[in-house]
C-alpha positions in Angstrom: -68.7 14.5 -64.1 -68.0 16.9 -61.3 -70.5 16.7 -59.0 -72.7 20.0 -57.0 -75.6 17.9 -56.0 -74.9 16.9 -52.4 -78.1 18.3 -50.9 -80.0 15.8 -53.2 -77.9 13.2 -52.9 -74.0 11.6 -51.5 -71.9 9.4 -52.7 -71.0 6.4 -50.0 -67.7 7.1 -48.0 -65.1 4.2 -48.8 -65.4 3.2 -44.8 -69.4 3.7 -45.0 -69.1 0.9 -47.8 -66.8 -1.1 -46.0 -69.1 -1.5 -43.2 -71.8 -2.2 -45.2 -70.5 -4.9 -46.9 -69.3 -6.2 -43.8 -72.2 -6.0 -42.0 -74.4 -7.4 -45.6 -72.4 -10.4 -45.0 -72.2 -11.4 -41.5 -75.7 -9.6 -39.7 -78.1 -11.4 -42.1 -80.8 -12.3 -39.7 -84.0 -10.8 -39.0 -84.2 -8.5 -35.8 -87.0 -10.1 -35.1 -85.9 -13.7 -35.0 -85.3 -15.9 -31.8 -82.7 -17.9 -33.2 -78.8 -16.8 -32.2 -78.2 -15.3 -35.7 -81.4 -13.0 -35.1 -80.2 -12.3 -31.7 -77.5 -11.2 -33.2 -78.7 -8.5 -35.8 -80.8 -7.7 -32.6 -77.7 -6.9 -30.7 -76.4 -4.6 -33.8 -79.6 -2.7 -34.2 -79.7 -2.0 -30.2 -76.0 -0.6 -30.3 -76.5 1.5 -33.8 -80.1 2.5 -31.7 -77.6 3.7 -28.9 -75.1 5.7 -30.7 -77.5 7.4 -32.9 -79.3 8.7 -29.2 -75.7 9.8 -28.4 -74.9 11.8 -31.6 -78.5 13.3 -31.5 -78.2 13.9 -27.8 -81.8 11.9 -27.2 -83.5 8.9 -25.3 -82.6 5.9 -27.2 -86.4 4.3 -26.6 -87.4 7.3 -28.7 -85.5 6.5 -32.0 -87.0 4.4 -35.0 -85.1 3.4 -38.0 -87.0 3.9 -41.1 -86.3 3.8 -45.1 -85.4 7.6 -45.4 -86.0 11.1 -44.5 -88.8 11.0 -46.2 -90.6 8.3 -44.3 -89.3 9.5 -41.3 -91.2 12.7 -41.6 -94.5 11.0 -42.5 -94.1 8.7 -39.3 -93.1 11.0 -37.0 -95.9 13.6 -37.9 -98.9 11.4 -38.7 -98.3 8.9 -35.5 -98.3 12.4 -33.3 -101.1 13.8 -34.5 -103.1 10.6 -34.7 -102.1 9.8 -30.9 -103.1 13.0 -29.7 -106.3 12.5 -27.6 -107.1 16.6 -26.8 -109.4 17.5 -29.3 -106.7 19.9 -30.8 -107.1 20.2 -34.7 -104.8 23.0 -35.8 -101.5 22.6 -37.3 -98.8 24.9 -38.2 -96.0 25.0 -40.9 -94.8 26.1 -43.6 -94.9 26.5 -47.8 -91.2 25.9 -47.6 -91.1 22.6 -46.3 -90.1 19.1 -47.9 -92.7 17.4 -50.2 -92.7 14.6 -47.5 -94.1 17.0 -44.9 -96.9 19.0 -47.4 -97.5 15.5 -48.0 -98.3 14.6 -44.0 -100.5 17.8 -44.1 -102.8 17.1 -46.9 -103.3 13.7 -45.7 -104.0 15.0 -42.1 -106.1 17.7 -44.1 -108.1 14.9 -45.5 -108.5 13.5 -42.2 -110.3 16.7 -40.9 -107.5 18.9 -39.4 -106.6 22.4 -40.0 -103.3 23.2 -41.4 -102.0 26.6 -41.9 -98.9 27.4 -44.4 -96.6 30.4 -43.2 -94.5 32.3 -45.4 -90.6 32.8 -45.4 -88.7 36.3 -44.9 -86.9 37.7 -47.5 -84.2 35.7 -46.1 -86.0 32.2 -46.2 -86.8 32.1 -42.6 -90.1 31.6 -40.6 -91.3 35.0 -39.1 -91.3 34.7 -35.3 -93.8 37.5 -35.2 -96.1 35.8 -38.1 -95.8 32.7 -36.3 -96.5 34.0 -32.9 -99.5 35.6 -34.0 -100.7 32.2 -35.8 -100.4 29.9 -32.6 -104.2 29.3 -31.0 -105.4 27.7 -28.3 -106.1 24.9 -30.3 -102.7 24.5 -32.0 -101.8 20.7 -31.3 -98.8 21.0 -33.9 -96.0 22.8 -35.1 -93.9 21.2 -38.2 -91.1 23.8 -39.4 -87.6 22.4 -40.8 -84.0 22.9 -39.3 -82.3 24.1 -42.9 -84.1 24.7 -45.8 -82.9 22.4 -48.6 -83.2 24.3 -51.4 -81.8 27.7 -50.4 -79.6 26.4 -47.0 -81.4 29.2 -44.6 -81.3 28.0 -41.1 -84.7 28.3 -38.9 -84.5 30.1 -35.5 -85.6 26.6 -34.0 -84.7 28.0 -30.1 -87.0 31.0 -30.7 -89.8 29.2 -32.5 -89.6 26.8 -29.2 -89.8 29.9 -26.6 -93.0 30.4 -28.1 -94.9 27.2 -27.6 -93.0 27.0 -24.1 -95.2 26.1 -21.5 -97.9 25.3 -24.0 -99.5 21.6 -25.1 -98.1 22.4 -28.5 -95.7 19.6 -30.5 -92.8 20.7 -32.2 -91.8 18.6 -35.6 -88.1 19.6 -37.2 -86.9 18.0 -40.4 -83.5 17.9 -39.8 -82.2 16.0 -43.0 -79.9 18.8 -43.9 -78.7 19.6 -41.0 -77.5 16.2 -39.8 -74.3 16.0 -39.8 -73.1 19.4 -40.9 -74.6 21.0 -37.6 -74.5 19.6 -33.8 -78.5 18.8 -33.3 -77.8 18.5 -29.7 -77.8 22.4 -29.7 -81.5 21.8 -31.0 -83.3 18.7 -29.8 -83.9 19.7 -26.4 -86.7 21.8 -27.4 -88.2 19.5 -30.1 -90.9 16.6 -29.7 -90.2 14.9 -32.7 -87.4 14.9 -35.8 -86.5 13.4 -39.0 -82.7 12.3 -40.3 -81.4 10.7 -43.5 -78.5 8.5 -44.2 -77.7 9.3 -48.0 -77.6 13.0 -47.0 -74.2 12.5 -45.0 -72.7 9.5 -47.4 -74.3 6.5 -46.0 -76.5 4.2 -48.2 -79.8 5.3 -49.4 -83.0 3.9 -48.2 -82.1 4.2 -44.4 -83.0 6.8 -42.0 -84.6 7.8 -38.3 -86.9 9.6 -36.7 -87.4 10.6 -33.2 -90.7 10.7 -31.1 -90.4 11.8 -27.8 -91.4 8.8 -25.5 -93.3 10.5 -23.1 -95.7 11.5 -25.8 -98.7 9.3 -26.7 -98.8 8.4 -30.6 -100.7 5.8 -32.6 -99.3 4.2 -35.6 -100.0 4.7 -39.3 -100.8 1.5 -40.0 -101.7 -1.0 -36.7 -100.8 -4.6 -36.2 -96.9 -3.9 -37.4 -93.8 -5.6 -35.3 -90.8 -4.0 -36.9 -89.8 -0.9 -34.7 -91.7 -1.1 -31.7 -94.7 -1.1 -33.9 -94.5 1.9 -36.1 -93.2 0.3 -39.3 -93.3 -2.4 -40.8 -90.8 -4.4 -43.3 -87.7 -6.5 -42.2 -85.2 -4.0 -40.9 -82.7 -3.0 -42.8 -79.3 -4.0 -40.2 -76.4 -3.7 -42.6 -78.0 -0.5 -44.4 -78.2 1.1 -40.6 -75.0 -0.1 -39.2 -73.6 1.8 -42.2 -75.7 4.4 -41.7 -74.0 4.9 -38.1 -70.6 4.8 -39.1 -71.3 7.8 -41.9 -73.1 9.4 -38.8 -70.3 9.0 -36.6 -67.6 10.3 -38.9 -69.8 13.2 -40.0 -70.6 14.1 -35.9 -66.3 14.6 -35.7 -65.9 16.7 -38.8 -68.4 19.2 -37.6 -65.8 21.8 -37.1 -65.5 22.3 -40.6 -68.3 25.4 -40.8 -65.3 27.9 -41.5 -63.6 26.3 -43.9 -67.1 25.8 -45.9 -68.2 29.7 -45.7 -64.3 30.0 -47.0 -65.3 28.2 -50.1 -68.7 29.5 -50.7 -67.3 33.1 -50.5 -64.9 31.9 -53.1 -66.8 30.6 -55.5 -69.3 33.7 -55.1 -66.6 36.3 -55.8 -65.5 34.0 -58.5 -68.9 35.2 -60.0 -69.0 38.8 -58.8 -69.2 40.4 -62.6 -71.9 38.3 -63.5 -74.2 39.6 -60.5 -76.3 36.7 -59.6 -79.0 36.9 -57.0 -78.1 34.7 -54.1 -80.9 33.5 -52.2 -80.8 33.0 -48.2 -78.7 34.5 -45.5 -75.5 36.2 -45.3 -75.2 35.5 -41.7 -73.2 32.7 -40.6 -75.8 31.7 -37.7 -78.7 31.9 -40.2 -77.3 30.1 -43.7 -76.0 26.4 -44.2 -72.8 27.5 -46.5 -73.1 24.2 -48.6 -76.3 24.9 -50.4 -76.2 28.0 -52.5 -79.4 28.5 -54.1 -79.2 31.4 -57.1 -80.1 33.0 -60.3 -79.0 34.7 -63.4 -81.3 37.7 -64.7 -83.4 36.4 -67.5 -82.1 32.7 -67.5 -84.6 30.1 -66.5 -82.6 28.2 -64.1 -83.8 24.6 -65.8 -81.5 26.2 -68.9 -78.7 26.6 -66.7 -78.5 23.4 -65.3 -79.3 21.4 -68.7 -76.1 23.6 -70.0 -74.2 22.7 -67.0 -74.9 19.3 -67.2 -73.6 19.5 -71.1 -70.3 20.8 -69.6 -69.9 17.8 -67.4 -71.3 20.0 -64.0 -73.9 18.2 -62.1 -76.2 21.0 -60.4 -80.1 21.0 -59.7 -82.9 23.2 -59.7 -84.3 22.5 -56.4 -85.2 19.6 -54.1 -84.9 16.2 -55.8 -87.9 15.2 -54.5 -90.1 18.5 -56.2 -88.2 18.2 -59.3 -90.7 17.1 -62.6 -93.4 18.8 -61.5 -92.5 21.9 -63.6 -93.2 24.6 -60.5 -91.4 26.8 -58.0 -89.2 25.6 -55.8 -91.6 25.8 -52.7 -88.5 28.0 -51.3 -89.2 30.5 -53.8 -93.1 30.6 -53.2 -92.6 30.5 -49.6 -90.5 33.9 -50.0 -93.2 35.3 -52.3 -90.5 35.4 -55.4 -92.1 36.5 -58.4 -92.8 33.7 -61.1 -90.1 34.7 -63.6 -87.0 35.0 -61.1 -88.4 31.9 -59.4 -88.2 30.5 -62.5 -84.5 31.0 -63.0 -83.6 29.5 -59.6 -80.8 26.5 -59.0 -79.1 25.2 -56.4 -75.3 24.8 -55.9 -74.6 22.1 -53.2 -71.0 20.8 -52.4 -69.4 18.8 -49.6 -66.4 19.0 -47.6 -64.4 17.2 -50.0 -64.9 19.7 -52.5 -62.1 21.7 -53.5 -61.4 25.3 -54.7 -60.0 24.3 -58.2 -63.5 22.1 -58.6 -65.7 25.6 -57.5 -63.3 27.3 -60.1 -63.8 25.2 -62.8 -67.9 25.5 -61.5 -68.0 29.2 -61.6 -66.2 29.1 -65.2 -68.8 27.3 -66.6 -71.1 29.0 -65.1 -69.4 32.3 -66.2 -69.3 30.9 -70.1 -73.4 29.8 -69.7 -74.5 33.4 -68.7 -72.1 34.8 -71.0 -73.8 33.6 -74.1 -77.4 33.8 -72.8 -76.8 37.1 -72.5 -75.4 37.8 -75.6 -78.4 36.0 -77.2 -81.0 38.1 -74.8 -79.2 41.5 -76.5 
C-alpha cells in the first residue's frame, strides 16, 4: 500500500521507535513517585520539556504534555477561558478549525460564552478585514489554526496578532499540522497558547503538548488532579514523550526541505494538468503548506475517488480523519463557502519528506485512470 495520508498520521521513524523501546524498558517509573525510579522518570520528563521549549521558543514552565493534539486544543482553550476573570464572554474562531476546537467552542457556548465563527477566503485563509470587524470590547479569545489540515492553507498569524496588539484578547493557535514543518519560533511570540502533536511528525500516537503563557491565570478543566501541574490527570507517558522529543528534534533539523516539497507538489500537479482538477488553497509559497493538496475532479465524489484509489493500492483521504464518517463536507469547504456538489467531490493528498517522485507519478497515474473511467461513465 502506498501511503498519501500523512496529514492524518505518520509511520514512526525507526530512530524514534528505538528511542521509545529504550525508554519503555528503562524509564518505567511514575513521575510523581518519590523513589529513585520515579525521580529518574521526572528527570527525563523535565529534560523533554526543556527540549520542546528550545524547539518552539517558549518558556518551559508554560508547556504541558498531553495525549495528543485534540486534548491539547481542548485543555488549552478551556483552561484559558475558564481562568479569565474579566467578565468577557465573546470568542472568535473560524468555520474551518479542527473538530477538537469546535468541540471546545461548543462546550464554552453551553457554559454561557458567545462564539462567533468566521469564514475563509477563496484561498482558505481568514479574512483580516472581517476578523478586525468582529473584534469587540468584550472579546476574550481568538482561536485560529496555523495550517488547515484539509487544504494546507497557512493563516496570517502575525497579521492577526497585530489586530489585537494592546488589547486584552487571548490568542490560541492549533499548530498540529505546522509543527515539524514550519519553524514555530516565527509565531510563538505572538501567541498566548498553542497545541502540537507527536504522530504528525513520525512520533508515537497518544502523545502531544500544549503551551499556555505562564503569565496568564488558568483554571483546570477537571479540579483536583496532580499530573502536569494539575492541568490533566493520568500517569504521564514518559516513554512516549521521550520518543516524541526524538521525533521533534529530527523534524526541526530538517525544516530546510521546503523547496524540495514544493518541487514535488508542482511535479504531481503537472502530471494531472490534462484532468484539470480544482486545487484548493493558495499558490503563494508563503501561504501554503506544500505537503497537503486539497483537490477535486468535476462530477466525481471524493469518497468514490478515495475508495477506488484504495483498491488500487493508494491511501488518500477525504479530509480530516477526526471528521471523516460524519457524511458532511470537509470543514474547510464549508468555511470557504464551496457549493455542496463541489464540496462532496473534495479529496486530500498529503505526502512527506520521504515521498519520492516515482511514488507521486504512480499516484497521479492511478488518479488519471479513475478520472478517465468515471468521465466515460458520465458521458
